[in-house]
C-alpha positions as CSV (number, residue, x, y, z in Angstrom):
1,M,-108.0,30.9,33.7
2,E,-105.1,30.4,31.8
3,P,-101.3,31.7,33.3
4,E,-99.9,34.4,32.0
5,N,-96.6,34.0,29.4
6,E,-93.6,34.1,31.1
7,S,-91.4,37.3,30.1
8,E,-88.2,38.1,29.6
9,D,-88.0,40.4,32.3
10,Q,-89.3,37.2,34.6
11,F,-86.4,35.5,33.2
12,P,-83.2,37.6,32.2
13,R,-81.8,35.1,29.0
14,N,-78.8,35.0,31.0
15,V,-80.0,32.9,33.8
16,L,-79.4,30.0,34.5
17,T,-81.9,26.9,35.5
18,E,-81.5,24.4,37.9
19,D,-81.6,22.1,35.0
20,D,-78.5,24.1,33.4
21,V,-76.7,24.1,36.8
22,R,-76.7,20.2,37.5
23,A,-76.0,19.6,33.5
24,M,-72.9,21.7,33.9
25,V,-72.4,19.8,37.5
26,R,-72.3,16.2,35.7
27,L,-70.3,17.3,32.9
28,L,-67.5,18.7,35.1
29,G,-67.8,16.2,37.0
30,V,-67.3,13.6,34.1
31,I,-63.9,15.7,33.0
32,A,-62.3,15.6,36.7
33,A,-62.7,12.1,36.7
34,D,-61.5,11.4,33.2
35,T,-57.6,10.0,33.1
36,R,-57.4,10.2,29.5
37,P,-54.7,12.7,27.6
38,L,-55.2,15.7,27.3
39,A,-56.8,16.0,24.2
40,K,-59.3,13.6,24.3
41,R,-60.3,15.3,28.0
42,R,-60.6,18.8,26.1
43,T,-62.3,16.9,23.7
44,S,-64.7,15.3,26.1
45,L,-65.8,18.6,27.3
46,M,-66.0,20.5,24.2
47,E,-68.6,17.8,23.5
48,G,-70.5,17.9,26.0
49,L,-70.7,21.8,26.5
50,S,-71.8,21.9,22.4
51,R,-74.8,19.5,23.2
52,L,-75.6,22.0,26.2
53,I,-75.7,25.1,24.2
54,D,-76.7,23.5,20.4
55,A,-73.5,24.4,18.8
56,D,-72.3,23.1,15.3
57,A,-69.0,23.0,15.5
58,W,-65.9,24.5,17.8
59,V,-62.1,24.9,17.8
60,W,-59.4,25.2,20.4
61,T,-56.6,27.3,19.8
62,L,-53.5,28.7,20.6
63,M,-52.5,32.1,20.2
64,G,-50.0,34.8,20.6
65,Q,-50.4,38.1,22.1
66,T,-52.4,40.8,19.8
67,Q,-51.5,43.9,18.9
68,P,-54.5,46.9,17.8
69,G,-55.0,46.6,14.0
70,V,-52.8,43.2,13.6
71,I,-54.5,39.7,12.7
72,P,-54.3,37.8,15.6
73,T,-51.5,34.6,15.0
74,F,-53.1,31.2,16.1
75,T,-53.2,27.5,15.2
76,V,-56.3,25.2,15.6
77,F,-54.8,22.0,17.7
78,L,-58.2,20.8,18.2
79,K,-61.9,21.1,16.4
80,G,-65.4,19.3,16.2
81,G,-68.2,19.2,14.2
82,M,-66.0,21.2,11.4
83,S,-65.6,19.3,8.0
84,D,-62.3,19.7,6.2
85,Q,-63.7,22.4,4.4
86,Q,-65.6,24.3,6.8
87,L,-61.8,24.6,8.7
88,A,-60.1,25.8,5.8
89,G,-62.5,27.9,5.4
90,H,-62.6,29.4,9.1
91,L,-58.8,29.2,8.8
92,S,-58.8,31.8,5.4
93,A,-61.5,34.2,6.7
94,N,-59.5,35.0,9.7
95,E,-56.8,36.4,7.7
96,H,-59.3,38.5,5.9
97,P,-57.9,41.9,7.1
98,D,-61.8,42.7,8.3
99,M,-61.0,40.6,11.3
100,A,-58.4,42.6,12.8
101,R,-60.3,45.7,13.1
102,I,-63.9,43.2,14.3
103,Q,-61.8,41.3,16.8
104,E,-59.7,44.3,18.3
105,P,-62.7,45.3,20.9
106,F,-62.3,41.6,22.2
107,F,-58.5,41.4,22.4
108,S,-58.2,44.6,23.8
109,E,-60.8,44.1,26.6
110,L,-58.9,40.3,27.0
111,Q,-55.0,42.0,27.2
112,E,-56.8,44.7,29.6
113,K,-58.2,42.4,32.4
114,G,-55.5,40.0,32.0
115,S,-58.4,36.8,32.7
116,H,-60.7,34.5,31.2
117,I,-62.9,36.2,29.2
118,T,-65.8,35.1,27.1
119,R,-68.1,37.1,25.2
120,L,-70.8,36.8,22.1
121,R,-70.0,37.9,18.7
122,Q,-72.6,40.1,18.9
123,Q,-71.2,41.7,22.1
124,V,-67.9,42.6,20.3
125,I,-69.6,43.7,16.9
126,S,-73.3,44.3,16.1
127,N,-74.9,41.8,13.8
128,E,-75.7,44.6,11.3
129,E,-72.3,45.8,11.1
130,F,-70.8,42.4,11.2
131,H,-73.5,41.3,7.8
132,N,-72.4,44.2,6.5
133,A,-68.4,43.4,6.6
134,D,-66.9,42.3,3.6
135,V,-65.2,38.7,5.0
136,A,-69.1,37.9,6.1
137,R,-69.6,36.0,3.0
138,L,-66.2,34.0,3.4
139,W,-68.1,33.1,6.4
140,K,-71.5,32.2,4.7
141,E,-69.1,30.2,2.7
142,V,-68.6,28.0,5.1
143,D,-71.7,28.1,6.8
144,L,-70.3,29.2,10.2
145,G,-72.0,32.2,11.6
146,P,-72.7,33.0,15.3
147,V,-70.4,32.7,17.6
148,I,-69.1,32.3,21.3
149,L,-65.3,33.9,22.2
150,S,-63.5,32.3,24.9
151,Y,-60.0,33.0,25.3
152,R,-58.0,32.5,28.7
153,P,-54.2,34.0,29.4
154,T,-51.9,31.0,30.1
155,S,-49.1,30.2,32.1
156,E,-46.8,30.5,29.3
157,G,-48.1,34.3,28.5
158,K,-50.1,33.4,25.5
159,M,-53.8,32.7,25.0
160,S,-55.7,29.7,25.0
161,G,-58.6,30.3,22.7
162,I,-61.9,28.6,22.4
163,V,-64.3,29.5,19.8
164,L,-67.8,27.9,19.4
165,F,-70.1,28.3,15.9
166,R,-73.5,27.9,14.8
167,N,-74.1,27.5,11.3
168,F,-74.3,30.8,9.1
169,D,-78.2,31.5,9.1
170,R,-79.1,30.3,12.5
171,D,-80.4,32.5,15.4
172,V,-77.4,34.3,17.9
173,F,-76.3,32.5,20.8
174,T,-78.0,33.8,23.9
175,P,-76.4,35.6,26.8
176,R,-77.2,32.2,29.0
177,E,-75.6,30.2,26.6
178,S,-72.7,32.0,26.6
179,R,-72.5,32.2,31.1
180,I,-72.9,28.2,30.4
181,A,-70.1,28.3,28.4
182,H,-67.7,30.8,30.6
183,I,-68.8,28.6,33.6
184,L,-67.2,25.3,32.5
185,L,-64.5,26.9,30.0
186,S,-62.9,28.6,33.0
187,E,-63.5,26.0,35.8
188,V,-61.0,24.1,34.0
189,P,-57.7,25.9,33.9
190,W,-55.5,22.9,33.6
191,L,-57.2,22.0,30.3
192,H,-55.7,25.2,29.3
193,D,-52.3,26.1,30.2
194,D,-50.6,22.7,28.7
195,A,-51.6,23.8,24.9
196,W,-49.5,21.0,23.3
197,P,-47.4,18.0,25.7
198,G,-43.9,18.4,25.1
199,H,-43.8,22.0,23.0
200,S,-44.0,25.7,25.0
201,A,-46.5,28.0,23.3
202,E,-43.3,29.8,22.3
203,D,-41.9,27.4,19.9
204,I,-45.7,27.0,18.3
205,M,-46.2,31.0,18.4
206,T,-43.2,32.2,16.6
207,I,-43.9,30.9,13.2
208,S,-45.6,33.0,10.6
209,P,-49.6,33.5,10.1
210,R,-49.1,31.7,6.9
211,L,-47.1,28.3,8.8
212,N,-50.1,28.5,11.5
213,T,-52.2,27.9,8.6
214,V,-50.4,25.1,7.0
215,L,-49.6,23.4,10.6
216,S,-53.3,23.5,11.6
217,L,-54.4,21.4,8.4
218,L,-51.5,19.3,8.9
219,L,-52.6,18.5,12.4
220,Q,-55.9,18.0,11.1
221,G,-54.5,15.3,8.5
222,F,-54.8,16.9,5.5
223,G,-53.1,15.7,2.3
224,R,-50.5,17.8,0.4
225,K,-52.8,18.6,-2.6
226,Q,-56.1,19.6,-0.5
227,I,-53.8,22.2,1.8
228,A,-52.5,23.4,-1.3
229,G,-55.9,24.0,-3.0
230,D,-57.8,25.6,0.1
231,I,-54.7,28.1,0.9
232,G,-54.3,28.8,-3.0
233,I,-50.2,28.2,-3.0
234,S,-48.5,25.7,-5.4
235,I,-47.5,22.2,-3.9
236,H,-43.8,23.5,-4.6
237,T,-44.1,26.5,-1.7
238,L,-46.3,24.0,0.1
239,N,-43.5,21.6,0.4
240,D,-41.3,24.3,1.3
241,Y,-43.8,25.3,4.6
242,I,-43.8,21.8,5.2
243,K,-39.8,21.0,5.6
244,T,-40.0,24.0,7.8
245,L,-41.9,22.8,10.0
246,Y,-40.8,19.8,10.1
247,R,-37.1,21.2,10.6
248,K,-38.8,23.3,13.8
249,F,-40.3,20.3,15.1
250,N,-37.7,17.9,14.9
251,V,-40.2,15.2,12.8
252,H,-39.6,13.6,9.4
253,S,-43.4,12.9,8.4
254,Q,-46.9,14.4,8.8
255,S,-47.8,11.1,11.2
256,E,-44.8,12.0,13.0
257,L,-46.1,15.2,13.6
258,I,-49.4,14.8,14.5
259,R,-48.0,11.9,17.1
260,R,-45.5,14.4,18.9
261,F,-48.5,16.9,18.9
262,V,-51.0,14.4,20.5
263,E,-48.7,12.6,22.6
264,G,-45.8,15.0,23.2
265,D,-42.0,14.4,23.1
266,G,-42.3,11.3,25.7
267,N,-40.8,13.0,28.8
268,D,-44.1,13.5,31.0
269,V,-43.8,9.8,31.4
270,P,-41.4,7.6,33.4
271,I,-39.3,5.6,31.4
272,H,-40.6,1.9,32.9
273,A,-44.3,3.5,33.1
274,T,-46.9,2.7,30.3
275,R,-48.9,5.2,28.4
276,A,-52.2,5.6,28.7
277,D,-54.5,5.1,25.8
């Protein structure tokens, strides 16, 4: 007699298997034992998580407090699986007015709970409503669609935000995959609290949304012509933005800016100590 097919009722889609649990424990053990700088540990965690839930791309952001109907201001400081074009498109899509409306239920719940929450895109907005929104065409252009949002309030009163993506036409993430992401990302609070060594969240979040976009692209190594073209401004205007950022963070070049945000200002290491690779 053939075995019966296993229905979704028998195995709810958010129930984790023994293999899931073993894989999560193994990944958390690797991250806990990792002595490299925070940026490398974060990247290692996200690469491992992406493999577990079959995500195509991800970004790790820092965001200020949100207000109803206002597009959140955030800065991307790490990314993976995402081309330069996709990152620029991601930043542009998030400036679209639709995004304030689409994301408002998620950020309202985040503020109300005041704790780490993780949600699927379809738990925030129906698939039909998303695909009918004008902003959907921007996400389609950069081939980013299904999403898991995972945000955590930091000790500085800001938000550490992680977004995992699949390509636009792929199946949405499942509740099981969202649960895996939430468990892993909520078990490492120390990876969320210290956003950038040597910088307070207030330093970063007091700049305008457009400056945050420029900062995000500079930190990913974009050249000036590419940034100007991607966000549709003149080189002259971009140069003014970059001068403002350099003054704010007390640097004189893009390489110095990147180094400062990755390594900090040096005050986390004793004078005679050697910084770890």
